[in-house]
C-alpha positions as CSV (number, residue, x, y, z in Angstrom):
1,M,-0.2,-0.1,-0.3
2,S,1.3,3.2,-1.2
3,I,0.1,6.9,-1.1
4,A,-0.4,6.5,-4.8
5,S,-2.6,3.5,-3.9
6,I,-4.9,5.5,-1.0
7,E,-4.9,8.0,-3.7
8,K,-6.3,6.0,-6.7
9,N,-8.7,4.2,-4.2
10,G,-10.3,7.7,-3.2
11,I,-9.9,7.6,0.6
12,V,-10.8,10.9,2.7
13,G,-11.2,11.0,6.3
14,A,-14.2,8.5,7.2
15,G,-15.0,10.7,10.5
16,G,-17.1,13.5,9.0
17,A,-14.0,15.8,7.7
18,G,-13.8,14.1,4.7
19,F,-9.6,15.3,3.8
20,P,-8.2,13.6,1.3
21,T,-5.8,10.9,3.6
22,H,-3.1,11.1,0.3
23,I,-2.8,14.5,1.0
24,K,-2.3,14.2,5.0
25,L,-0.2,11.4,4.7
26,Q,2.4,13.5,2.6
27,S,3.4,14.9,5.6
28,Q,5.7,13.1,8.1
29,V,5.4,13.5,11.7
30,D,6.5,11.7,14.8
31,T,3.2,10.7,16.2
32,A,0.1,8.9,14.5
33,I,-3.0,8.9,16.5
34,L,-5.9,6.5,16.1
35,N,-8.6,8.3,17.0
36,A,-11.4,5.1,18.3
37,A,-12.8,7.9,21.1
38,E,-16.0,8.0,18.9
39,C,-18.0,10.5,21.1
40,E,-21.2,11.5,19.5
41,P,-23.8,10.2,21.3
42,L,-25.6,6.4,20.3
43,I,-23.1,6.5,17.4
44,H,-21.5,3.0,17.6
45,K,-19.7,2.6,13.9
46,D,-15.9,2.7,15.1
47,E,-16.7,0.7,17.6
48,A,-18.3,-2.0,15.7
49,I,-15.6,-1.7,13.1
50,L,-13.0,-2.4,15.6
51,L,-14.4,-5.0,17.5
52,Q,-15.4,-7.0,14.1
53,Y,-12.1,-6.0,11.6
54,T,-9.3,-5.7,14.3
55,D,-6.7,-6.5,12.7
56,E,-7.4,-4.9,9.5
57,V,-7.3,-1.4,11.7
58,L,-4.5,-2.4,13.5
59,R,-2.9,-3.3,9.6
60,G,-4.2,-0.5,8.0
61,F,-2.9,2.0,11.4
62,K,0.7,0.4,10.8
63,K,0.5,1.3,7.2
64,V,0.1,4.9,8.8
65,M,2.5,5.2,10.8
66,A,5.3,3.7,8.1
67,L,4.1,6.4,5.5
68,S,4.1,9.4,7.9
69,G,7.3,8.3,9.8
70,A,5.8,8.2,13.2
71,S,8.1,6.5,15.6
72,Q,5.0,6.2,17.9
73,G,1.8,5.1,17.6
74,I,-1.1,6.1,19.7
75,I,-4.5,4.6,20.0
76,A,-6.9,6.6,21.8
77,I,-10.2,5.2,22.9
78,K,-12.6,5.4,26.0
79,K,-11.8,3.6,28.9
80,K,-15.4,2.2,29.1
81,H,-15.0,0.0,26.5
82,V,-13.0,-2.6,28.0
83,H,-13.5,-5.5,25.9
84,I,-11.7,-3.8,23.0
85,I,-8.9,-2.6,25.0
86,E,-8.4,-6.6,26.4
87,L,-8.5,-7.1,22.3
88,L,-6.1,-4.6,21.6
89,K,-3.7,-5.2,24.0
90,K,-3.2,-9.0,23.0
91,K,-2.3,-7.8,19.0
92,I,0.3,-5.0,19.6
93,S,3.7,-4.0,20.9
94,D,5.6,-1.3,21.0
95,P,5.8,1.5,19.8
96,I,1.9,1.5,19.5
97,R,0.1,1.9,22.7
98,I,-3.4,2.8,24.4
99,E,-4.2,5.7,25.6
100,Q,-7.5,5.1,27.7
101,M,-9.5,8.2,27.7
102,G,-12.8,9.5,29.7
103,D,-15.9,9.4,28.8
104,F,-16.7,13.1,27.7
105,Y,-17.8,15.0,24.9
106,P,-15.8,15.6,22.0
107,A,-13.2,13.7,23.2
108,G,-12.9,12.9,19.4
109,D,-12.2,16.5,18.3
110,E,-8.7,16.3,16.6
111,V,-7.1,18.8,18.9
112,T,-8.8,17.8,22.0
113,L,-7.1,14.3,20.8
114,V,-4.2,15.5,20.6
115,Y,-3.1,17.4,24.0
116,A,-5.0,14.1,25.9
117,T,-2.7,11.6,24.7
118,T,0.5,13.8,24.1
119,G,0.3,16.8,26.2
120,R,0.8,18.9,23.5
121,I,-1.3,22.0,22.4
122,V,-2.3,22.6,18.8
123,Q,-2.2,26.0,18.5
124,P,-5.2,28.5,16.6
125,G,-5.2,28.1,13.7
126,E,-3.3,25.4,13.2
127,L,-3.2,21.6,12.5
128,P,-1.2,18.6,14.6
129,L,1.1,18.2,11.7
130,S,2.5,21.7,13.4
131,I,3.2,19.3,16.4
132,G,4.5,15.9,15.0
133,C,1.3,14.4,14.6
134,I,-0.9,13.3,12.5
135,V,-4.7,11.7,13.4
136,Q,-6.7,9.2,11.4
137,N,-10.0,7.8,12.0
138,V,-11.1,4.1,12.6
139,E,-12.5,3.8,9.6
140,T,-10.0,5.8,7.6
141,V,-7.4,3.1,8.5
142,Y,-9.5,0.5,7.9
143,N,-10.3,1.8,4.3
144,I,-6.3,1.9,3.9
145,A,-5.7,-1.7,4.7
146,V,-8.5,-3.1,2.5
147,D,-6.8,-1.6,-0.4
148,Q,-10.1,-0.9,-2.8
149,P,-11.7,1.7,-4.0
150,V,-14.4,3.6,-1.2
151,V,-18.0,2.5,-2.6
152,E,-19.4,1.5,0.7
153,K,-19.6,3.1,4.3
154,F,-20.0,2.0,7.7
155,L,-23.1,3.8,9.6
156,T,-25.0,3.5,12.5
157,I,-29.2,3.4,12.7
158,A,-29.9,4.9,16.8
159,G,-32.8,6.5,18.3
160,E,-36.7,5.7,17.7
161,V,-35.6,1.7,16.5
162,E,-36.2,-1.0,17.6
163,N,-33.1,-2.5,17.2
164,P,-29.9,-0.1,16.6
165,V,-27.2,-1.3,14.6
166,T,-24.4,-0.5,12.4
167,V,-24.4,-1.4,8.8
168,K,-22.1,-1.3,5.7
169,V,-23.8,0.2,2.7
170,P,-23.2,0.9,-0.4
171,I,-22.3,4.4,-1.3
172,G,-25.1,6.8,-3.2
173,T,-27.6,4.7,-0.8
174,P,-30.8,7.3,-0.2
175,Y,-31.5,7.3,3.5
176,S,-35.4,6.6,2.5
177,E,-34.7,2.9,1.2
178,L,-32.0,2.4,3.9
179,L,-35.0,3.2,6.8
180,S,-37.5,1.0,5.2
181,Q,-35.1,-1.8,6.4
182,I,-35.7,-0.6,9.8
183,R,-38.5,-1.1,12.0
184,I,-39.1,2.9,13.1
185,M,-41.1,3.0,16.3
186,T,-43.2,5.8,15.8
187,R,-45.1,7.3,13.1
188,N,-44.3,10.8,13.4
189,Y,-40.4,11.1,12.9
190,R,-37.6,13.3,11.7
191,V,-33.6,12.1,10.9
192,I,-30.5,14.0,12.2
193,S,-27.3,12.8,10.2
194,S,-24.0,12.0,11.1
195,G,-24.9,13.1,14.9
196,L,-26.8,14.7,17.2
197,M,-24.3,17.3,18.2
198,M,-22.8,18.4,14.8
199,G,-25.1,16.6,12.3
200,K,-28.2,18.1,10.0
201,L,-32.1,17.5,10.6
202,E,-32.9,16.3,7.2
203,K,-36.1,17.3,5.4
204,D,-35.4,15.4,2.7
205,L,-34.5,11.5,3.4
206,S,-33.9,11.4,-0.6
207,Q,-30.6,12.3,0.1
208,V,-27.6,9.9,0.1
209,V,-25.1,8.0,1.9
210,T,-21.6,9.6,1.4
211,K,-18.3,8.9,2.4
212,T,-18.1,11.0,5.4
213,V,-21.9,10.2,6.5
214,S,-21.6,8.3,10.0
215,G,-25.2,7.5,11.0
216,L,-28.7,8.7,10.8
217,V,-30.7,8.7,14.1
218,V,-34.2,9.0,14.3
219,L,-36.1,10.8,16.6
220,P,-39.6,11.7,17.4
221,A,-40.8,15.1,15.8
222,D,-41.4,17.0,19.2
223,H,-38.1,16.0,20.5
224,Y,-35.5,18.8,22.1
225,C,-32.9,18.1,19.5
226,V,-35.4,18.3,16.5
227,Q,-37.2,21.7,18.2
228,M,-33.4,22.9,18.4
229,Y,-32.1,22.4,14.7
230,E,-35.9,24.1,13.6
231,R,-35.7,26.8,15.6
232,F,-32.4,28.2,14.5
233,Q,-32.5,27.0,10.6
234,K,-31.7,30.1,9.2
235,P,-29.2,33.1,10.3
236,Q,-31.9,36.1,11.3
237,D,-33.7,33.6,13.6
238,T,-30.2,32.8,15.7
239,I,-29.8,36.8,15.5
240,R,-33.1,37.7,16.5
241,I,-33.8,35.1,19.8
242,A,-30.0,36.5,20.6
243,K,-30.7,40.0,20.5
244,A,-34.2,39.7,22.5
245,A,-33.0,36.8,25.3
246,C,-29.3,36.6,25.8
247,D,-28.5,37.5,29.5
248,Q,-24.8,37.0,28.9
249,C,-24.0,34.1,31.4
250,S,-21.2,32.6,29.6
251,Y,-21.6,29.4,30.4
252,C,-21.1,28.8,26.4
253,T,-18.0,30.1,26.9
254,E,-16.7,28.6,30.1
255,L,-17.5,25.1,29.1
256,C,-16.1,25.7,25.4
257,P,-13.6,22.7,24.8
258,R,-11.3,25.2,22.4
259,Y,-11.8,27.7,25.2
260,L,-10.6,25.4,28.2
261,L,-7.7,24.8,25.7
262,G,-6.5,28.3,25.4
263,H,-7.8,29.1,22.1
264,P,-9.4,32.4,21.9
265,V,-12.9,31.9,21.4
266,R,-15.5,33.2,23.2
267,P,-19.2,32.1,22.0
268,E,-20.7,34.6,24.6
269,T,-18.9,37.8,22.6
270,A,-20.5,36.7,19.5
271,M,-23.7,36.8,21.0
272,R,-23.0,40.2,22.8
273,N,-21.9,41.5,18.9
274,V,-25.1,40.2,17.6
275,M,-26.9,41.9,20.5
276,F,-25.0,45.1,19.7
277,S,-24.8,45.3,15.5
278,Q,-25.6,47.9,13.8
279,P,-26.2,48.2,9.9
280,E,-23.3,50.1,9.4
281,T,-20.8,48.5,12.0
282,T,-20.5,44.8,12.8
283,P,-18.2,44.1,16.1
284,V,-16.3,40.5,15.6
285,H,-14.2,38.8,18.3
286,S,-11.4,37.6,15.6
287,G,-10.8,34.4,17.8
288,N,-14.3,33.0,17.3
289,A,-12.7,31.8,13.5
290,F,-11.0,29.0,15.5
291,C,-14.5,27.3,16.7
292,C,-14.9,24.2,16.0
293,E,-18.4,24.1,15.9
294,C,-19.0,20.9,18.3
295,N,-22.6,22.5,19.1
296,L,-21.8,21.9,23.0
297,C,-22.3,25.6,23.5
298,T,-26.0,25.6,22.1
299,L,-27.3,21.7,22.7
300,Y,-25.8,21.5,26.0
301,S,-24.4,24.8,27.7
302,C,-27.0,27.5,27.4
303,P,-29.5,27.8,29.3
304,E,-31.7,29.9,27.8
305,G,-32.2,28.1,24.9
306,L,-29.9,30.1,22.4
307,D,-28.1,29.5,19.2
308,P,-24.3,30.4,20.5
309,R,-23.0,28.3,18.5
310,G,-25.4,29.8,15.1
311,S,-23.6,33.4,16.1
312,T,-20.3,32.0,16.9
313,L,-20.3,30.8,13.1
314,L,-21.7,33.7,11.2
315,E,-18.9,36.0,13.3
316,K,-16.0,33.0,11.8
317,A,-17.1,33.5,8.2
318,F,-17.0,37.2,8.5
319,I,-14.0,37.1,10.1
320,L,-12.3,34.6,7.1
321,K,-13.2,37.2,4.3
322,N,-11.9,39.8,5.9
323,R,-8.6,39.0,6.4
324,E,-7.5,42.0,8.7
325,L,-9.6,40.8,11.5
326,Q,-7.8,37.5,11.7
327,W,-6.4,36.8,15.2
328,E,-2.8,37.7,16.2
329,G,-1.6,36.7,19.7
330,L,0.6,35.1,21.8
331,P,0.6,31.0,21.7
332,V,-2.1,29.4,24.3
333,T,-1.7,27.5,27.4
334,V,-4.7,25.2,28.9
335,H,-7.2,26.8,31.0
336,P,-6.6,25.9,34.6
337,M,-10.1,24.4,34.8
338,K,-10.4,22.2,32.5
339,D,-10.0,19.3,33.7
340,Y,-12.9,20.1,35.8
341,R,-15.2,21.3,33.1
342,K,-15.5,18.2,31.0
343,V,-18.9,17.1,29.5
344,P,-19.7,13.8,30.6
345,T,-21.4,11.9,27.8
346,Q,-24.0,10.3,30.2
347,K,-25.0,14.0,31.3
348,L,-24.8,15.1,27.9
349,M,-27.5,12.2,26.7
350,Q,-29.7,13.5,29.4
351,R,-29.8,17.0,28.3
352,L,-30.7,15.9,24.6
353,G,-33.1,13.5,25.9
354,V,-31.7,10.4,24.9
355,T,-31.0,8.5,27.7
356,Q,-34.2,6.1,27.1
357,Y,-32.7,4.7,23.8
358,H,-30.6,1.7,23.7
359,D,-27.4,2.9,23.5
360,T,-25.8,0.2,21.2
361,G,-24.8,-0.8,17.7
362,P,-23.8,-3.9,16.7
363,L,-22.2,-4.2,13.2
364,T,-25.1,-6.4,11.9
365,E,-25.5,-7.8,8.1
366,M,-28.4,-6.3,6.0
367,E,-28.6,-7.3,2.3
368,I,-28.6,-3.5,1.0
369,K,-28.9,-3.7,-2.6
370,P,-30.0,-0.2,-3.9
371,R,-31.7,-0.2,-7.3
372,Q,-30.5,3.4,-7.9
373,V,-27.4,5.4,-6.5
374,R,-26.4,8.7,-6.5
375,I,-23.0,9.4,-6.4
376,S,-21.8,12.6,-5.1
377,L,-19.1,14.5,-7.0
378,K,-18.0,16.5,-3.3
379,Q,-18.0,13.8,-0.9
380,H,-14.4,15.4,0.5
381,V,-13.0,18.7,1.2
382,G,-11.8,20.5,-2.1
383,S,-12.7,20.5,-5.5
384,P,-15.4,18.2,-6.3
385,A,-14.5,15.6,-8.7
386,S,-14.4,15.2,-12.2
387,P,-17.4,12.7,-14.2
388,V,-15.0,10.3,-16.8
389,V,-18.4,8.7,-17.7
390,Q,-20.8,9.1,-19.8
391,L,-24.6,8.9,-20.0
392,N,-25.8,5.4,-20.6
393,Q,-22.5,3.9,-20.4
394,S,-22.0,0.7,-18.2
395,V,-20.1,0.0,-15.0
396,Q,-19.0,-2.1,-12.6
397,K,-18.7,-1.7,-8.4
398,Y,-15.1,-0.1,-8.0
399,D,-15.2,1.3,-11.6
400,L,-13.9,5.1,-11.4
401,V,-16.5,7.3,-12.4
402,A,-15.2,10.7,-11.6
403,K,-11.7,12.2,-11.4
404,A,-9.9,14.3,-8.3
405,E,-9.8,17.6,-9.4
406,G,-7.5,20.8,-8.4
407,S,-4.8,19.6,-5.9
408,I,-7.3,19.0,-3.2
409,S,-9.8,16.4,-4.1
410,A,-10.6,12.8,-4.3
411,N,-11.7,10.2,-6.7
412,I,-15.5,8.8,-6.9
413,H,-16.2,5.4,-7.9
414,A,-19.1,3.5,-8.9
415,S,-20.7,1.2,-5.7
416,I,-23.2,-1.3,-7.6
417,D,-23.1,-2.6,-11.1
418,G,-24.8,-0.3,-13.3
419,Q,-25.7,1.9,-16.2
420,I,-24.7,5.4,-16.0
421,K,-28.4,7.6,-15.7
422,E,-27.2,11.0,-15.3
423,V,-24.4,13.1,-15.1
424,N,-24.8,16.5,-13.7
425,Q,-22.6,18.9,-12.1
426,N,-23.4,17.8,-8.5
427,E,-24.1,14.0,-8.9
428,I,-23.5,10.6,-10.9
429,I,-27.0,8.5,-10.8
430,I,-26.6,4.9,-11.7
431,Q,-29.3,2.3,-12.2
432,G,-28.4,-1.0,-11.0
433,S,-28.6,-3.8,-13.1
434,S,-31.6,-5.8,-13.0
């Protein structure tokens, strides 16, 4: 397995970011970290992969170490996963070790993860590479190990379902087709994709599985999480409600994971700036450009049910467009109260109102053969892939259908056998063979 093979196979970060892996692995580091600290409530796909495909994951991780020049490897996993830890201990040796982490959110944020495992602080605006670390997701290293084009995705289906499961499905499968094979326990429901905290409320279940989707959480239509996502769908809703109700308690900042790492992220200033903004002036706190978008401030910290995350992201976008506003400061140090302000996952689940659901997601064989798949041309950070197929062309599973375009992009492959039914600027539609 080489970097060229990883590029050819279209492997990207499967944890949600979607950064092309072949580009990431061109850097040389001293420490490689396997991110097994899955922290989105109810999502268990990494846990399921580690349990079922331990050897493949370890083989892929060793390849990451070899390609990046890392002299040590760290498997970051929550200590509650005793059975997986015991399994891993039997299969690893120096220079790979296990770092057992607490069960808190967002343990899987890579900047948080680097500090928890190495004690190193990624400075604001920098990447882990800047301090000699590379972080890879469990599913990403699995994809490296199997050495095939990425045409399938592991994801957890959880929440208001009879039996939560983790399944492996063809990329491009519509959510509706996937959910049709699951027994949903309520008639009037909504679906949040990729996790309750950093996911998306799906209005249209014809949306499809991509390389970065980690799960589908089914919830009643009147659930707290659904209402919060619906309440702040538009920026003007975030602004209007903030102006009327924020009392500047600053809990959003005091519990912010990046603020506690010393980063100059302060959601309460974004809320205050929204409250006092005028058409002719837009006050900003430039440190808010480093928000990691974990959503803890909105869904957990705020006692008023407001949207500090939304306000911070509005400010972040404004800062990134106006370079003269970008933050300049001294190297940061960790807040002295950091270890005392971690948010336990169980408390977060109580706040979200999901403790009644089965918090499991075992890998389950499920025959999912979509009649048609819609393959997005942008399932990754960077430029969309460029189609290399034509209308009515026959393709087989694993065939290249779109080639990486530009300096940051990724190849896209057919996930089923079939015929090309449509090619447009956003997607390629493949009709399955009968």
